[in-house]
C-alpha positions in Angstrom: 25.0 108.8 143.9 27.4 111.5 142.8 29.1 112.1 139.5 32.2 114.1 138.5 32.0 117.2 136.4 34.3 115.5 134.0 35.8 116.7 130.8 33.9 119.7 129.7 34.0 122.1 132.6 35.0 122.6 136.2 38.1 122.4 138.4 39.8 119.0 138.0 37.8 118.5 134.8 39.5 120.9 132.5 41.7 119.3 129.9 45.2 120.6 130.7 48.6 119.2 130.2 51.4 119.1 132.8 52.5 122.7 132.0 49.0 124.0 132.5 48.4 124.7 128.8 44.8 124.3 127.9 44.1 121.2 125.8 40.4 121.7 125.1 38.3 121.4 122.0 37.6 125.1 121.3 34.2 124.8 119.8 32.6 128.2 120.3 30.3 127.7 117.4 29.6 130.2 114.7 26.2 130.7 113.2 27.5 129.2 109.9 28.6 126.0 111.6 25.3 125.8 113.5 23.5 125.9 110.2 25.7 123.2 108.8 24.9 121.1 111.9 21.2 121.6 111.3 20.8 123.5 114.5 19.4 127.1 114.9 22.0 129.6 116.2 21.8 130.7 119.8 19.9 134.0 120.2 21.8 135.1 123.3 24.2 133.8 126.0 21.9 133.8 129.0 21.2 130.1 129.2 17.7 130.4 127.7 17.6 130.5 123.9 21.4 130.0 124.0 20.7 126.4 124.8 19.8 125.7 121.1 22.4 122.9 120.9 20.8 121.1 123.8 17.3 122.3 123.8 15.7 123.9 126.8 15.5 121.3 129.6 13.9 123.8 131.9 10.9 123.9 129.6 10.4 120.1 129.4 7.2 118.8 131.0 7.3 117.2 134.4 7.3 113.4 134.5 5.7 111.0 137.0 8.1 108.5 138.3 8.0 105.8 141.0 9.8 108.3 143.2 7.4 111.2 142.6 6.8 113.9 140.1 10.1 115.1 138.7 11.1 118.1 136.5 14.2 119.9 135.4 14.6 123.6 136.2 17.3 125.7 134.6 19.8 126.9 137.2 19.4 130.6 138.2 22.6 131.5 140.2 21.0 134.2 142.3 18.5 131.7 143.5 20.3 128.3 143.4 24.0 128.9 144.0 24.0 128.6 147.8 22.2 125.2 147.6 24.4 123.8 144.8 27.5 125.0 146.5 26.4 123.3 149.8 26.0 120.0 147.9 29.4 120.4 146.3 31.0 120.7 149.7 29.6 117.3 150.8 32.7 115.2 151.0 31.1 112.3 149.1 30.3 114.8 146.2 33.5 116.7 146.4 35.6 113.5 145.9 34.3 113.3 142.3 33.1 116.8 141.3 36.1 118.6 142.8 34.2 121.8 143.4 34.4 122.2 147.1 35.2 125.6 148.5 33.4 129.0 148.7 30.3 129.7 146.6 32.5 131.4 144.1 34.0 128.1 143.0 30.7 126.6 142.1 29.6 130.0 140.8 32.4 130.1 138.3 31.6 126.5 137.2 28.0 127.4 136.6 28.9 130.7 134.9 31.0 129.0 132.2 27.9 127.1 131.2 25.3 129.8 131.5 27.4 132.3 129.5 28.7 129.8 127.0 27.6 128.7 123.6 24.8 126.4 124.7 26.7 123.1 124.7 25.9 122.4 128.3 22.8 123.4 130.4 23.0 123.2 134.2 19.7 122.3 135.9 18.2 121.5 139.3 16.2 118.3 139.6 13.0 119.0 141.5 11.1 116.0 143.0 7.6 116.6 144.3 8.4 120.3 144.4 11.7 120.0 146.3 15.1 120.6 144.7 17.2 117.5 145.4 19.7 117.0 142.5 21.9 118.8 140.1 22.2 117.9 136.4 24.2 118.9 133.4 22.7 118.1 130.0 25.3 118.5 127.3 26.3 117.8 123.8 28.8 115.0 124.1 29.7 115.1 120.4 30.8 118.8 120.8 32.6 118.2 124.1 36.3 117.4 124.7 35.0 114.0 125.7 34.5 113.3 122.0 38.3 113.0 121.7 38.2 109.9 123.9 35.4 107.8 122.5 33.8 107.1 119.0 31.3 110.0 119.2 28.4 110.2 116.8 26.6 113.4 115.7 24.1 114.6 118.3 25.2 112.4 121.1 23.9 113.8 124.4 25.6 113.5 127.8 24.4 113.6 131.4 26.1 114.5 134.7 24.3 114.0 137.9 24.6 114.5 141.7 22.0 113.6 144.3 22.1 116.4 146.8 20.6 114.9 150.0 22.1 112.0 151.8 18.6 110.7 152.5 18.0 110.3 148.7 21.1 108.2 148.1 21.2 104.4 148.1 17.5 104.0 147.6 17.4 103.6 143.8 16.2 107.2 143.3 19.3 108.0 141.1 18.5 105.1 138.8 14.8 106.2 138.5 15.7 109.7 137.7 18.5 108.8 135.3 16.0 106.7 133.3 13.5 109.6 133.4 16.0 112.2 132.2 17.4 110.0 129.5 13.9 109.5 128.2 13.3 113.2 128.3 16.4 113.8 126.3 15.4 111.2 123.7 11.8 112.6 123.6 13.0 116.2 123.0 16.1 115.7 120.9 14.9 113.5 118.0 18.3 113.6 116.2 20.0 112.1 119.3 20.5 108.3 118.9 22.4 107.9 122.2 22.7 109.3 125.6 26.1 108.8 127.2 27.8 109.3 130.6 31.3 108.8 131.9 31.2 108.2 135.7 34.5 107.6 137.4 35.3 103.9 137.2 35.9 103.9 141.0 32.4 105.2 141.7 30.6 101.9 142.0 27.2 103.4 143.1 27.2 105.7 140.1 28.1 103.0 137.6 25.5 100.7 139.1 22.8 103.4 138.9 23.4 103.9 135.2 23.2 100.2 134.6 19.9 100.0 136.4 18.6 103.0 134.4 19.1 101.1 131.1 22.5 102.3 130.2 25.1 99.7 129.0 28.8 99.6 129.8 30.6 100.3 126.6 34.3 100.6 127.5 36.8 102.1 129.8 38.2 105.4 128.7 41.2 107.4 130.0 40.3 111.0 130.5 42.8 113.6 131.7 41.6 113.5 135.3 40.3 110.0 135.7 39.6 106.5 134.3 35.9 106.5 133.4 33.3 103.9 132.5 31.6 105.0 129.3 27.9 104.3 129.7 25.5 104.4 126.7 21.7 104.4 126.5 20.7 103.6 122.9 17.4 105.0 121.4 17.2 101.8 119.3 16.9 99.6 122.4 14.6 101.9 124.3 11.4 99.9 123.9 13.1 96.8 125.3 14.1 98.5 128.6 
């Protein structure tokens, strides 16, 4: 299963009009606004403490799933760029993420998150000690996506790609989506919903979210695609 980088970052996912003028929500948050939101201000812009808006997924405990022991590890470009770039150049992935090309293309995409204000944290998914997926955990309510659906405060969002062909089509994506959504809800108590916006044409991705306990909410028109808005509600968690 693959999933497009979508509205908040990345080539093909930036919100631009026909003239190339940026049409993004500029939400580089001041410390005063962070206080109003009830969030601690970011201490730096390195992707560690700067992830105050999202938390620190790389510090979340591993979870045991039916596919194996899984954990999130915050991306370190010097260590991880070549691997993630190789995944982005898989045609099945490139069709939705639009980050194919030299390592510098993926490097720029990662850099915007790692040196940003903490609204999005890029992670490797490690299964039984082996990196096998790429994740973006982000604040959907502070993202340009919020222009296109009825966002609620503290909504969290997920992007996912499964890196190896051997791990696709086996239900692993659904298993890990469920696990990561649970991790988000466990570690972000003010988050009532986890959302995602896979391309409506990407049937395997939409199906994986449904199998992971997300519900289809609506179709939304984003600048670069028509998406299926998928929602995982905290209130319904015990029934899944």
